[in-house]
C-alpha positions in Angstrom: 99.9 180.1 83.2 96.3 179.6 84.4 95.5 179.1 88.0 93.6 176.0 89.2 93.5 176.6 93.0 91.0 179.1 94.4 90.2 180.1 98.0 89.3 176.5 98.9 90.9 174.0 96.5 90.1 173.4 92.9 86.5 173.9 91.9 84.4 174.1 88.8 81.6 172.5 86.8 82.3 168.7 86.8 83.4 167.2 83.5 83.9 170.5 81.7 86.0 172.8 84.1 86.9 170.1 86.6 87.7 167.1 84.4 88.7 163.5 85.2 91.9 164.3 83.3 92.7 167.1 85.8 91.8 164.9 88.7 94.2 162.2 87.4 97.0 164.7 87.2 96.2 166.1 90.6 96.4 162.6 92.1 99.9 162.1 90.7 100.9 165.7 91.7 99.9 165.1 95.3 102.2 162.1 95.5 104.9 164.1 93.8 104.5 166.8 96.4 104.9 164.5 99.4 108.1 164.9 101.5 110.6 162.2 100.9 110.2 160.7 104.4 106.6 159.8 103.4 108.2 157.1 101.2 110.8 155.9 103.8 110.3 152.7 105.7 110.0 153.2 109.4 111.3 149.7 110.2 112.7 146.8 108.1 109.7 144.7 109.2 107.2 146.8 107.3 105.4 144.5 104.9 104.7 145.0 101.2 106.7 148.2 101.1 107.7 148.0 97.4 110.7 146.4 95.7 113.5 147.7 97.9 114.6 146.5 101.3 118.4 147.1 101.5 120.8 149.0 99.3 124.4 150.2 99.3 123.4 153.2 97.4 124.4 156.5 99.1 122.4 158.8 96.9 118.8 157.6 97.7 117.1 156.0 100.6 117.7 152.3 101.0 114.0 151.4 101.0 110.7 152.9 100.3 107.1 152.3 101.2 103.9 153.2 99.4 102.4 156.4 100.8 98.7 156.3 101.6 96.3 159.0 100.4 92.8 159.1 101.9 89.9 160.2 99.6 86.5 161.3 100.8 83.6 162.7 98.8 80.2 164.2 99.2 77.0 163.0 97.5 77.3 164.6 94.0 76.7 162.5 90.9 80.2 163.4 89.7 81.9 162.2 92.9 82.5 158.6 91.9 83.8 159.7 88.5 86.4 162.0 90.0 87.2 159.5 92.7 88.1 156.9 90.1 90.3 159.4 88.2 92.1 160.5 91.4 92.6 156.9 92.5 94.1 156.2 89.1 96.5 159.1 89.4 97.6 158.2 92.9 98.2 154.5 92.2 99.9 155.4 88.9 102.4 157.4 91.0 103.1 154.4 93.3 100.9 155.4 96.3 97.8 153.7 97.7 94.4 155.3 97.4 92.2 154.7 100.4 88.5 155.4 99.8 86.6 156.7 102.7 83.3 157.0 100.8 80.8 159.7 101.6 82.1 161.6 104.6 82.3 165.3 105.6 85.4 167.2 104.7 86.5 167.5 108.4 86.3 163.7 108.8 89.2 163.4 106.3 91.2 166.1 108.2 90.6 164.4 111.5 91.5 160.9 110.2 94.8 162.4 108.9 95.9 163.4 112.4 96.7 159.9 113.6 99.6 159.2 111.2 97.9 156.5 109.2 97.8 158.6 106.0 100.2 160.9 104.2 97.7 163.1 102.5 94.0 163.4 102.0 91.7 164.7 99.2 88.0 165.6 99.5 85.9 165.6 96.4 83.3 168.3 97.1 82.2 171.7 95.9 80.9 172.6 99.4 77.9 174.9 99.2 77.9 175.1 95.3 75.1 173.7 93.1 75.1 170.0 92.2 76.7 170.3 88.8 79.9 171.7 90.4 82.5 169.7 92.2 85.8 170.4 93.8 89.1 168.9 95.1 90.3 169.9 98.5 93.8 168.8 99.5 95.1 168.0 102.9 98.7 167.0 103.8 99.9 165.1 106.8 98.4 166.1 110.1 95.2 167.4 108.4 96.8 170.7 107.2 95.5 172.4 104.0 98.0 173.4 101.4 100.1 176.6 101.9 100.4 179.1 99.1 103.9 177.7 98.3 102.6 174.1 98.2 99.8 175.2 95.9 102.2 176.8 93.5 104.4 173.7 93.4 101.4 171.5 92.6 100.1 174.0 90.0 103.5 173.7 88.2 103.1 169.9 88.1 99.6 170.2 86.7 100.9 172.2 83.8 103.5 169.6 82.9 103.0 166.5 80.7 104.3 164.2 83.5 104.7 164.8 87.2 108.3 164.3 88.5 108.1 161.8 91.3 110.6 161.2 94.1 113.4 158.7 93.1 114.2 155.7 95.1 116.5 152.7 94.7 115.3 149.3 93.4 117.6 147.3 95.6 116.1 144.0 94.4 118.0 144.5 91.2 121.7 143.5 90.8 122.6 147.1 90.5 121.2 150.3 91.8 118.3 151.4 89.6 116.2 154.5 90.3 112.4 154.2 90.5 110.8 155.4 87.3 108.2 158.1 87.0 105.8 155.4 85.9 106.1 152.5 88.3 105.2 149.1 87.1 104.4 145.7 88.7 104.7 145.5 92.4 105.6 149.2 92.6 102.1 150.3 91.6 99.8 151.5 94.2 96.6 149.8 95.3 93.0 151.0 95.8 91.6 150.2 99.3 88.3 150.9 101.1 88.1 152.3 104.6 84.5 151.4 105.5 84.9 152.6 109.1 85.8 156.2 108.2 82.4 157.8 109.0 82.1 155.9 112.3 85.6 156.8 113.3 84.8 160.4 112.8 81.6 160.3 114.8 83.2 158.4 117.6 86.1 160.8 117.7 83.8 163.9 118.2 81.4 162.3 120.5 84.3 161.3 122.8 85.1 165.0 123.3 81.8 165.6 125.3 80.3 164.2 128.5 77.9 161.3 127.9 74.3 162.5 127.6 75.4 166.1 127.6 72.5 166.8 125.2 69.9 164.7 127.0 66.6 166.4 127.1 67.4 168.7 124.1 65.4 168.6 120.9 67.3 169.6 117.7 66.3 170.1 114.1 69.1 169.1 111.7 69.2 169.9 108.0 71.8 167.8 106.2 71.3 169.5 102.9 71.2 166.2 101.0 75.0 166.1 101.6 77.9 164.4 103.4 76.6 164.9 106.9 73.4 162.8 106.3 74.7 159.9 108.4 77.3 161.4 110.7 75.6 164.4 112.2 72.3 162.7 113.3 74.4 159.8 114.7 76.6 162.1 116.8 73.7 164.2 118.2 71.8 161.0 119.1 74.8 159.5 120.7 75.0 162.5 123.1 71.4 162.1 124.1 69.6 164.6 121.9 66.2 164.0 120.3 66.8 164.8 116.6 64.4 165.6 113.8 66.4 165.2 110.6 65.7 167.1 107.3 67.1 166.3 103.9 69.3 163.3 104.9 68.4 161.5 101.6 70.2 162.2 98.4 70.2 161.2 94.7 73.4 163.0 93.5 71.5 165.9 92.0 69.9 167.5 95.0 72.8 168.5 97.2 72.3 172.1 98.6 69.2 172.6 96.4 66.8 174.8 98.4 68.1 173.4 101.7 71.1 173.3 104.1 73.1 176.3 105.3 72.3 178.4 102.2 68.5 178.1 102.8 68.0 178.4 106.5 64.2 178.9 106.0 63.8 175.1 105.9 65.2 174.5 109.3 63.7 177.7 110.7 60.2 176.5 109.6 60.7 173.2 111.3 61.8 174.8 114.6 58.8 177.1 114.5 56.4 174.2 113.9 57.1 172.6 117.3 59.2 173.0 120.5 62.9 172.9 119.7 66.0 174.1 121.5 67.7 175.0 118.3 68.2 174.1 114.6 71.4 173.3 112.7 72.0 173.4 109.0 75.1 172.1 107.1 76.4 172.8 103.7 77.2 169.9 101.3 80.4 168.8 102.8 79.6 169.8 106.4 82.7 171.9 107.0 80.4 174.6 108.1 77.2 175.1 110.0 74.7 177.8 110.7 72.0 177.8 113.4 68.6 179.1 114.2 67.5 179.7 117.8 64.4 178.3 119.4 62.2 181.0 117.7 63.7 180.3 114.2 65.9 183.4 114.1 69.2 183.0 112.3 72.4 182.6 114.4 75.3 183.2 112.0 78.9 182.3 112.3 79.9 185.5 113.9 77.3 185.0 116.7 78.4 181.4 117.1 82.0 182.3 117.5 81.1 185.1 119.9 79.1 182.6 122.0 82.0 180.1 121.9 84.6 182.7 122.7 82.7 183.8 125.8 82.2 180.2 126.9 85.9 179.4 126.5 86.9 182.5 128.4 84.4 181.9 131.2 85.8 178.3 131.5 89.4 179.5 131.6 90.4 178.2 128.2 91.3 181.4 126.4 94.1 182.6 128.7 94.5 185.9 126.8 94.5 184.2 123.3 92.9 186.0 120.4 90.0 184.8 118.3 90.8 184.8 114.5 88.1 186.1 112.1 88.2 187.3 108.5 87.7 190.7 106.9 84.1 189.7 106.3 83.4 189.5 110.1 80.6 191.9 111.2 81.7 195.0 113.1 79.4 193.9 115.8 81.5 190.8 116.4 84.6 192.8 116.8 83.0 195.3 119.2 81.5 192.4 121.2 84.9 190.7 121.7 86.4 194.1 122.6 83.9 194.4 125.4 84.8 190.8 126.5 88.5 191.9 126.5 89.2 189.2 123.9 91.7 190.2 121.2 90.6 189.8 117.5 92.9 189.0 114.6 91.6 189.3 111.0 92.7 187.5 107.8 91.8 187.2 104.2 88.6 185.1 103.5 89.3 181.4 103.6 89.6 179.0 106.5 93.1 178.0 105.6 94.2 181.7 106.1 92.3 181.6 109.4 94.2 178.4 110.4 97.5 179.9 109.5 96.9 182.9 111.7 95.6 180.7 114.5 98.8 178.6 114.4 101.0 181.7 114.5 99.1 183.3 117.4 98.3 180.2 119.4 94.5 180.9 119.0 92.2 178.0 119.7 89.1 179.5 118.1 88.7 181.1 114.7 86.3 181.1 111.7 84.0 182.9 109.3 80.6 184.5 109.3 79.6 181.8 106.8 79.9 179.1 109.4 83.4 177.8 108.9 84.5 177.5 112.6 87.8 176.0 113.7 88.2 174.6 117.2 91.9 174.0 116.9 92.1 171.9 120.1 90.1 169.2 118.3 90.4 169.6 114.5 92.5 171.6 112.1 89.8 172.7 109.7 86.3 174.1 109.7 84.1 171.3 111.2 80.4 171.8 111.0 79.5 168.9 113.3 82.1 169.8 115.9 80.9 173.4 115.9 77.2 172.3 116.2 77.9 169.9 119.1 79.9 172.7 120.9 77.1 175.2 120.4 74.4 172.7 121.6 76.5 171.7 124.6 76.9 175.4 125.6 73.1 175.9 125.4 72.6 172.8 127.5 75.2 173.6 130.2 74.2 177.3 130.5 70.6 176.6 131.0 69.8 179.6 128.8 68.0 179.8 125.5 70.1 180.2 122.4 68.3 183.5 121.6 69.6 184.8 125.0 73.2 183.6 124.4 73.2 185.2 121.0 72.7 188.6 122.5 76.4 188.6 123.3 76.8 190.6 120.1 74.6 193.0 118.1 75.1 192.9 114.3 75.7 196.1 112.4 73.4 196.2 109.3 75.4 194.5 106.5 74.5 194.4 102.8 76.2 191.9 100.5 75.7 191.9 96.8 77.3 189.4 94.4 77.9 190.4 90.8 78.8 187.9 88.1 81.8 189.3 86.1 84.0 188.5 83.2 87.1 190.1 84.9 88.0 190.0 88.6 90.7 192.7 88.4 89.4 194.9 91.2 92.7 196.6 91.9 93.2 197.5 88.2 89.8 199.1 87.8 90.3 202.9 88.4 86.6 203.8 88.4 85.9 201.2 91.0 88.8 202.3 93.2 87.6 205.9 93.0 84.0 204.9 94.0 85.4 202.8 96.9 87.4 205.8 98.2 84.4 208.0 98.0 82.3 205.5 99.9 84.9 205.1 102.6 85.0 208.9 103.1 81.2 209.0 103.3 81.1 206.3 106.0 84.0 207.5 108.1 84.2 205.4 111.3 80.5 204.5 111.3 80.9 201.6 108.9 83.1 200.0 106.3 83.2 198.5 102.8 84.8 195.5 101.4 85.0 194.6 97.7 86.6 191.2 96.9 86.7 188.6 94.2 85.3 185.2 94.9 88.0 182.5 95.1 85.7 179.8 93.8 83.3 181.5 91.3 83.4 184.3 88.7 81.9 186.8 91.2 82.8 190.0 92.8 81.3 190.5 96.2 80.4 194.0 97.5 79.9 194.2 101.3 78.9 197.4 103.1 78.3 197.8 106.8 76.9 200.9 108.4 75.0 201.9 111.5 72.1 202.9 109.2 70.8 200.1 107.0 69.4 202.4 104.3 72.8 204.0 103.9 74.5 200.6 103.7 72.0 199.5 101.0 72.5 202.7 99.0 76.3 202.5 99.0 76.3 198.8 98.2 74.0 199.2 95.2 76.1 202.1 94.0 79.3 200.1 94.1 77.7 197.1 92.6 76.6 199.2 89.6 80.2 200.3 89.1 81.4 196.6 89.3 78.8 195.5 86.8 79.5 198.3 84.3 83.3 198.0 84.5 83.9 194.3 85.1 80.7 192.6 84.1 
């Protein structure tokens, strides 16, 4: 049975790999995966809750309501197509689809935390090119799916019709169970939440003192994506002077030579005038990377190290760990060791980071790529929240970002992506032998990591070493084996 879910939801080229038919089935599957209490009336006075109000039936709940599923999307051309298909699937299953429009992924997560919605779906392929799209699923409270929940939904996607929770139709003379294809008043509705972007901005702005960024000048690259309205508004609301790049969009330009995958754009802007820092988002703004006042890149590891030191200095860490991934630079781990801050590592993917954070009580975690979770305020990587936090630390410290970034020194790191036909790394004996030899060669002066992408047909080879030339040589050698054996 083929897999749909990767590291971060379902992703593929829109209309061929990620089809409207699949989006329709996912919409129904999300409703089918909701807990039964998502359908239960909280009080008899709830209006328009479906066909049941009272029942003598002891097998099923006496009444049910229509769950509400929030849908956000980024700026891709295919977004509305998939939004329509998802909405059809959700309403076909008897739930309401609530359209948030173009909003960042973390906006959906944040809006799910107040109990108004039972699930959320973001239509976005994050940093991928415009022809791709994706479906990221959140359940109540803004949590991403666990592995077990993904498996359950995958099983539903492979069936002809999704089994839906059964409830009594007490308006009938006798107890009748709700069918898998509701009709009439039991169908869901499509609604619009026009305030979604504003609610998200106001929620984040309220976390910081008024005018905390007054006097700062910030360059902001929105990548022709979902942050085009929200991030400039938030920075300006906190007093910053903002020069915005790539906040327009036509559906076909998201991430194209801009945003967090092309930091040279924001770096050139910062270098052209006097700025305190530059920020760049990916297409759905669940991540951010920065450049300092000189235009030098400040990656996710440096940002987390800066935030970790700030949180410890302000008494908020209390011995808690910071959670990173296996891709974290060795310099990041060494820096936190010097600060006496424990480090936990997980597999790549912010949902794995979040799981470990919840288990350990951590309030800070993330990835080198710029997915940073500040768990006190949101339960997923939030590019705008991270950017505001970083800018506020610069403002309150009175130091330049370049000086703050010296909290850690990066080990030379070489990353090579190889397109492959097979991602069976563990089953490739020649590759395993080459990896063992490379590890012996590095000893404790570096490390290697060879992993399959969760969203593309890629194998990523990463090598760190104290000597950059050695890292490059080993990475190229391993990449050649990957290409010859798995390409």
